[in-house]
N, C-alpha and C positions, 0 to 999 in steps of 0.2 A: 604481722605488724608489730613492730617494737615501739616502746614508748620513746618519745623525743628526748634526747639528751639536751641539756640546756644549750650547748654550743650549736647544735643543729637547729633547735628551736629558734635561736636568735636570727639564723640565716633565713629560715622560713617566714619569720615575721617581717622582714624587710619588704616582702611582697604584699603583706596584709596591712600594714600601717598606712592609714589614709594620709595623715600629715603628722610631721614630728610633734606638733603642738598637742595632738590628740593622744600622746602616749603618756604612760605612767610607769614608774620603775618599781618592781617588786623585789624585796630582799628576803631571802629564806635560806637558812642552813649554810651560810657562807656563800650563797649564790646570788647573782643579780641578774635580772632579765627585764628588758623594757617591753611592754605590751600596750595595745590600744587602750585608751581610758575607759572605754565601754565594757571592756572584758570583766566579768565577775571574778573574784578571787575567793577560793574556798579552803578554809583550814580543815583538813581531813581528821584531825585529832578531835575536832568538835562535832564531826558528823561521820562516825564510824561506819555507817551503812550507806553513805553517799555512793552512787554509781559514778566512778570515774569515766566520763564519757569523752573519749578522745576525738569524737566527731563534732564536739561543741567548742565554740571559742570561749575558753575559760582558762584559768590557772588554778591548779590543784597544789596545795602545800602539804606534804607529809606523805605517809605510806597509805596506799589503798587498802581499805579494810578487808577481811577475809570473807565477810558476809554482806557483800555489796547488794543493794536493792536495785537491779537493773531491769529494763524491759527486754524481753526476749528478742525483739525484732530490730534492735539498734543496729545500724550500719552507716558508714560514711567516711569520708576522707578525714585523715588525721589532722586536727587543727588545734587541739588543746596543748597545753604545757603542763607537765607533771614535774615538780621539783621535789625530790626526796632528800632528806639529810644524808650527807656523805656521798651523794652521787656526782659531784664535781670532779673535775680532773685531779684536784689536789687532795682528794679525800683519802687516798692511800689504801690501807688495808680495810677500812671500815665499810667500803662499798662492796655489797654482795652482788655477784655477777651470775650469769646463767650457768648451769651445771655443764661440765665437760662430758661429751658423749662416751658412754661405756658400752660393753656388749649388753644390748637391751634384753629384757625379760618379757618383752611383748612382741606380737607379730599379728598378721592378719588372721581373723577367725570369724567364721560365719556364726549368725545369731538370728533366731526367729522369736519375736516377742515384742512387747511394748517398750518404747523408749521416750526420752524427752530431750530437748535442747534448751539451753539458757545462754544469755549473752556473756556472762561471766562464769567461769567454772566454779561450782559450789565448793565451799570449804569441805575438809574432811569430816567435820562435824556434821555439816548438812547432809553429805552423802550417807554417813552412818544413820542419821535420823530417817532418811528415805529408804532404809532397807526394807520397811514394811510396806512400801508403796508397790503398785503393779509393775513398775519399771526395773529393767535390768540393763539398759543402754542409755548412754548419755552423750549428746553431742557437744564438742568442745571446739572453740575457735582458737587455732594454733598459731594464726599469723595472717599477714596480708595488709596491704595499704589501706584497705577500707574497714579493717576490723575496729568496731567502735568502742568496745569495752576493754578496760585494763584487766590483766590476768594474774593478780598476785598469787593465787593458788595453783596455777597450772605449771608445775614443776615436775622434773623427773621422778622425785619422790611421791608426789601425788599420783602421778600415772601408775607407778609400781603398786601403790598402796590400794588404788581402786581396782585394778585388774586382779590383785590378789584376793580382794573381797568379792570377786565374781561380777564386777561391772564390765560391760562392753562399751568400748569408747568409739565415737564417730568423729574422727578428726576432720575439721573443716578450715579451709583457707580462703579468706574474703580478699581477692585481689582485684585487678582493674575490671571494671563493669562494661557491659555493652554500650555502644555509642548512643542508643536510645533508651538507656535504662530508666526505670521509674525512680531510682534514687537520685535526686537532684543534687545531693551534697557528695555524691561518690566521684572518685577519680575514674575517668573512662579510658578504655583502650583506644589506640590510634589504629584505624584501618590499615594504613600503610605499614605499620609495625606490629601487626597482630601476631604473626608467627614468632618473631623474637620476643615479644612480650609474654606469649604463652610459655615459651621455654624458660625465660628468666622467672616467671611465677613458679613453675615446677622445681627449678633449682632452689629457690628460696623456701618453698613449702617443704622440701625434703629436709633441708638444713634445719628448719623449725622443728620438724618431727623428730629428727635424731637429737636434737638438743633436750628433748624432754623424754627420750628413752623409747620412742616408737620406731622399731627397726624395720628392715627391709621386709617386704611382704605385707606391710600394713596398707590399708587403703587411705587415701587423702582425697576428700571431696572438695572440688572448687565450688565455691558459692557464687553462682551467677544469678543475681536477682532478676525479677521480671522486667521485661523490656518490650518495646513496641517492635513487632516484626515487620521490618522493611527488607527489601532485597539487599541493600548495602549493609544494614546492621546485621542481618542474618549471616551474610558472608563473612564479615569480620569476625563475628562471635564464633563461628564454626572453625575458622582458620585458627583462632586463639585456642579454642578448647582442643582442637586436633593436635596442635603443637604441644599443649599441656600433657595430653595423654601420651604422646610419643615419648617426651622427656621423662615423665613419671615412670613409664615402663623401663626406659633405659637406665634409671637409677634403682630399679628393683622394687618399686612400689606398685600398688594397685590404684588404678585411676578411677575416681568417681566424679560426678557432677550433680550439684544441687541446683534446681531451678524451678520456676513455675511451670506447671504442666502446659499452659497455654503459650509459653514463649521458648525458653531454652530446651525444655524437654521435647516439645513438638518439633523444634528444628533439628534435634538429635535424631528423633524417631524417623524423620524423613530421610536420614542418611542410611538407614538399615538396607543392607544389600548393595550399597554404593562403595566406591573405593575411598573410604574415609576411615580415619582412626577413631572408632567409637570408644567411649569410656567402658570400664568393666562393669560399673555399678551405676545406677541411677538413684537419686533422691529427689523425688518429685513433690512439690507443694500443691495440694489440691484439698482445700479445707472443706470437705464434704462430710466429714465425721465418720467415714467409713474405716474400720479398723482392718484393712486388707491392703495388698499390694497391687491392686488392680487400677488401671486408669485408661480412659477412652483415647488418649493421645499416644499411648505406647501399644505397638502391635503385640498381640497375644503370643507370637512366636519369638519375641526378642527379649533379652534380659530375663530369662526364665528360670535359670539355675541359682536361685537364691541370690539375686542381683538387684534387688529393689528396696528402697525405703520410702514410705508414704508418710509425708507430713500432713496429717489429717485435720489438725486444729491449730489456730494461731495463738498469739500471746494471751495468757491468762494466768491468774494466781492459782496455785494448788498448795495445799498444806498436808504434810505427812510427818509424823513424829514430832509435831509441834513446830516444825520449820516450814516457812512459806517461801516459795520460789516463783517467779514469773517464768512460764515455760511455754514451748510449743509441744505438741503431742505427735508422736510418730509410731507407725507400725513397722518394725524393722524385719526384713527377710533378706538381709544382704551382708556385705563384708563389713567388719568392725575390727577394732583392735583389742585382743584379748591376751591372756597369759599364755606363754608357750608351753604346750603340753609337755609334761615331764613327769616321771614317777615321783611320789612324795618323798622329801628327803628323809633319810634315816641316819641316826636316830631322831625322833621327833623332838622339836623345841617349841615351846609355847611362851610367848611374851604378851603380857597384859598390863593393864593399869600404868601407862606411861604418863607421868605427871610432872610437867615442868614447873619449876618454882624458882624465880630469879635466875641465878647462875647454876642451878643444879636440876638434875632430872632423877626422879624416882622410877625404877623399873622392876616390875614383877616377872620373874623368869622361872620356868619350870623345865627340868630335863626329864625326857621320857625314857631314858635308858633303864635297864633292869635294876631293881633295887640291889644295893650293895657295890654297884660299879661306880667308879669316880668319873664325874662329868666335868672336865676342864673347859673353860670359855673365856671370851672377851666381850666387853662392852665399849663400843666406840662411838663417839660423837664427831660428825665432820660436816663442814659446811663449804661453800664456795666464796672466795674473796678475790678482789682485784689487788694485786701486789705489784710493786714497781719492777719493771724489767731491768736487767743489768746489761750494760754495754750495747744498748739499742736506742741511741738518742732519737726523739721524736715520737717514740712509742712508749707512753709513760707507764702503762699497766698491762697486765695479762690476768686472766682468770685461772686460778689454781684451786685445787681441792686442799683444804686445811683441816687437819685433825685438831679438835679443840677439847677433847677429852678421851681418856683411855683407861680402863682398868680391867684386871683379870679377875676371875672367880672360879670356885670349884664347888660344885654341887654333887651330892649323892644321887644316884639314879632314882627317879620317881619322886624327888623332893623339889620344893619350890622355895624361893627366897626373894625379898624385895631389896634391891641394891640402889644406893644413892651415888650418883655420878656427878662430879663438879667440874666446872670449866678449868682448863689448865692455864698456863702463862700466855698462851696464844689466843685462847678463847675469851679470856676476861677482858683485854683491851678492845676486842672487836665488839663485844657486847656493850662495854662503856661508850665507845664512839657512836655507835649506831642507836643504841637503845633497845634493839631486839636482834635476834638471830633466827633465821630459818636453818635448820640443820636436819641431817639424816642420822637417826639412831640405828646402829647395827649391833646386833647380839648374835655371836657365833659360837658354835661348839663344833667339834670335828664331825663333818657330815651334814651339818645343817646350819642355817642362818635365818634371821628374821629382821626386817627393817620397818621403821616407822618414821614419819616426818613429824617433827616437833618444832615449836616456836618458843623461844626463851625471851622473856621481857625483862627489862631492867626497871625495877620499881624505885622511884624516887620519893 
């Protein structure tokens, strides 16, 4: 699920407004939108930890904070409107867009151990704080019409950073739900269109995964929330999930399904031995507190080759490293996204203490070459921006990668130094217009490279 752009939001609102007299006009960041008078309006700058719930009828003004306080179990149809400065059609280069897919550094990887999932992907700082927790896997919601929480942290850089730190990611897509779903606010699948809708969901999920650097071979779990098992609902849901699995496989990814043990998992388990496209991995919700991959609804002979995840406890707060997140608990014995296995780069390169300050970044770099050898390198800052298209009327912008800083350096082997990198003539206007920049820091020497995600803020 992607956040509503103002133009699309206005179209959606036509069906939601009860009467013209009930509407009010909201102005923000050069944008204007009409909403029902009963909708609350929140200024995110005044509430940095507010959870931007896209399943609620509300208007959010500003940028979602990196440390949102969200309930782990939020789900539902996209209804809210998020107006971010510079996000309108006339914003030009100040609007930061999604990263362009590159050759990913991640793929499918089995993992056995404890994990957690949260509605909004935690910030890099929160993930670092949880290094001392018992968890090494984290569920992330990559998209889907019924994804409730905004995801300001979930970027290609975030994914790369977390897998490099040893985290295993469980990508989850929250699409159309069963006709008898317990989620009353969710968009439901149509029995007569279930196969086509399952294919469409897989196509969209893979595009979402590729956008954040999760490459072929990665698992994607469809989140099918609990539903009442009737013959028609079961038939439609199984048709949808079978089409999902077939299309996910055709695109080179691994199919997973999350659901309640007593509904979606039970229906899938009944298809074992039948002519049906079963998912590769199951993620079953059974809050019995047992830290294992066993479940009475799943045959002991099925999904046995490290193909299961057990969500054994529902939403609650946990605090590690001084950081509190509302999470569900999982015992993981199945497919996750991890770093592609490769020999360590030589010569070694160490990057620490990356400190953004207004329009500059201070970077501590150490070269592990032998003493006495010259170690040349470069430090690059780059971001994504929407820039005007040329010679294509009707398509105003495109997403491009923009280099906003670059400097060379030369270290002696075994030595370290702190470098200060300033924004260039392309980066300064972007920062001034938007007030902040999410950027990727790349430090490279021959034979090795290191990346970090950074955020630069404009102090007024």
